[in-house]
N, C-alpha and C positions, 0 to 999 in steps of 0.2 A: 687749355692751360693759360693762354694769354688773357682770357676774360677774367680768370681768377686773380692773376697778378695785377691787372689794371684795377679791378675792384678793391683788392687789398690796399694798394697804394693810394687810391682815391679816398678810401675810408680812413686810412691812417692820417693823411695830410688834411683832409677836411675837418675831421674830428679834432686834430691837433690845432688847426687854425682857430676853431671855436674856443678851445681852451686858452690859448695864449692871447688871442685878440680880444675875445668877449669876456671870458671869465677872469683872466689875469690882469691884462692891461687896462680894461675898461671897468669891470665890476669891482675889482679889488683896489686898483690904484687910481682910476680916473685920469689916466695919462692923456685922454682926449674926451671930448663930449660928443653927443649926437642927439638929434631930436627924438621925440617919442615914436615917430613912425619907424625910424631906423632902429631904435632900441627894440621895438617889437619884432621887426624883421629879423634881427640877429637872435632874439629869443627863439623864434621859430627855426632859423637856420641851425642854431645849436641843438635844438630838439631833434632835428632830422639827422644831423651829421654825427652826434654822439649816440643817438639811438638807445640801445639797450644799456649803455653806461652813462646815461644823462646825469648831469650834476647841476644842482640848484645854484644859480649865480649868487643868491643871497648867502646861502650857507658856505659856498666856496669862498666868497669874499671875506666873510668873518674869519674862517679858518686861516686864510692866507695872511690876513692882517695880523692875526695872532702869531703866525709863524715869523713874520718880520719883527714883531715886538720882542719875541723871546728866542730869536734864532740860535739854534744849537745849544740851548739851555735845557734843563729838565722840564720846562714849561712849553717847549716847542712841540706842536702837535705832530710833526713828522721830521725829526732829526735822526739821521742814521747813527749819530754818536750816542743816542740814548735809546737804541733799539738793538735787539739781538741779531737782526739781519733785515733784508729788504721786505720779507713777508711779515715779520713782526711789525715793522714800521708801517706797512700798508694797513694792517689790521687795526693798529692804534689810530691811524688817520681816519679809517672808516668809522670807528666808534665815536670819535669826537665830531666828525662831520655829521653823522646821524643825530647826535645830541643837539647840534645847532639846527639841523633841518627840522627836527620834531619839537623844537623849543623846550627841550629837556635840560639844556644848559644855558645859563644866563651869560651872555657875552658882555664884556666890558663896554661901557658907553662909547669909548673912542673907536671901537670896531664897527659901530652901527651907523656911521654917518654916510648918507647919500648912497644907499644900497639899491640896486635895481631889483624890482619885485614885479612879477606877473604871476599871481597865485594859480591861475588856470593852467598855464603851461607847466609851471613847476610841479603842481600836484599831478598833472597828467604824466609828466616824464618820470615821476617817482613811483607810479603804479606798477606792481609786479606783472599784471596782465599785459601792460604796454611793453615792458622790458622783454617779456617772453615773446610777444608778437614780433618785436624787432629781431630777436634771436632766431625766430622761425623764418623770417624773411632772408636773413643771412644764410641760414642752413639750406633753404630751398634753392637759393642762387647757386650754392656749391653743388647740391645734388644734380642740378641741371647742367652745370658747366664743367665739373671735374671729369677729366677723361678717364676711361676705364684703366685700371691698374695704377692710377696715381692717388691711392687712398691717403697717402701722407699729406696731401694738400688739406685734408680735413683738420689737420693739427693746427691750422691757422685760425679755425673758428673760435677757440677760446679767447684769442686776441681781439677778435671782433666783438665778442660779448663784453669784454672788460677793457675796451680801448681807452676810455678816460682815465681810470685808475692806473692803467699801465703807463700812460704818458706821465702822470704825476709821480709814479714810483721811480721812473728813469731819471726825471729831473731832480727830485728831492734826494735821491740816493747818490747818483753820480755827481750831481752839482754841488754836493757837500762832502764828497769823498775823493774825487779823482780830477786831476787837471792842474792848472796853474792859477796863480793869483796876481792880479794887477795892483790890488789895493789891500790895505789892512782894514777890513770891515768889522773887526772884533768878533768874528765868528769863523766857521770852517768852510765858508762858501768858496767854490772853485769855478773856473771857466774850463769846461771839459774839452771843447773844440775851439779852433780859431775861425772856422767856417761851419756854423751849426745848421746844416740842412736836416739832420736827423730829427731835431726837436724844434725847428723853426726859430732858433735864437734863444730858446729857454735855457740852454745849457751855458749861457754866460751868467751864471749865478753870482759870481764874485762882483762883476760889474753892476749887476742889478741890486745886490744887497748894499753896495756902496752908494749907489744913486737910484733909490727905489722909485722916484717919480719920473725918471727919464725914459721916454718911449723907445729909444734906440738902445738896445742892450749891448751892442758892439761899440766899444769906445776907443780902442787902439786902431791904428791905420790898417793893420793886417786882419782885423776881425770883420765879420759880416753877419748881419742879422736879417734874414729874409722877411720876417713878419713886419719889420719896420718899413721896408720898401713898399709893402702892400698898404700899410697905414698912410704913408706919404701919398700914395696914389688916391686913396679914399679921401684924404684931406684935400687934394687938388680938386677932386670932383664934388667937394663939399658934403660928402656923406658923413664925415666926422670932422671935428675941429681939434687939431692938436693944441694942447695946452702949452703956454710958453715954457721953455726949458728953464728950470730953477737955476739960480746962481749958487753953486755948491762951493763949500770949503772942503779942503782935504781932511775930512773927518768922517767918522763912521756913519753909515746910513742905518745901522741897527736901531730898532726902536721906533722907526718911522715907516710910513707906508703911503 
């Protein structure tokens, strides 16, 4: 049982780190820069850690920039306030993401600037045979390590299969429905926790929507963003280069990214 718990926790947080660090803060917002070697390294890292739920950095970035531009309006691709529930929101998000992924929807020019692209990895990660192969690896691990009589541990497998979308659903639903607001960001964004270890800082949505270019999502003295501490460490070792913190006015961050 210990092996299953460790495997689940590792997959949860490594996949989550790929999403918040590489897809969100780098691909969508360019809160820091990195050279081509490290960009390709994190492309591969994301492919491995997200596995069966791999998301294209290009399509993710376009979708997320659209979310900021139209936050909690009827043009927002994943607002809980324009969906019947979390599953309806996830389905709408999937459809719009796939349209951008397959070039079926033309994105606004402002959403296309400086997107990270590596067609080989993105095409590989989106292949159904690859997704099934990753799912098979997860299943075989469970078959080998689940103790006799603990069949209920297999209920964790669907989370492994859909890890990336599940992280996105938690953040986009809870972060725009539940919690407190530090700022008037002209939308329904909320900070769900004051110490966000569940989603590595992603649930400081009100702070992030107010100041969308700031790498540290924790802004008040009592808030803590674990991902930013990792970014600081990577910046110290020159793996990434943090962008200068913009000088903000107390005004809405909605419409920017």
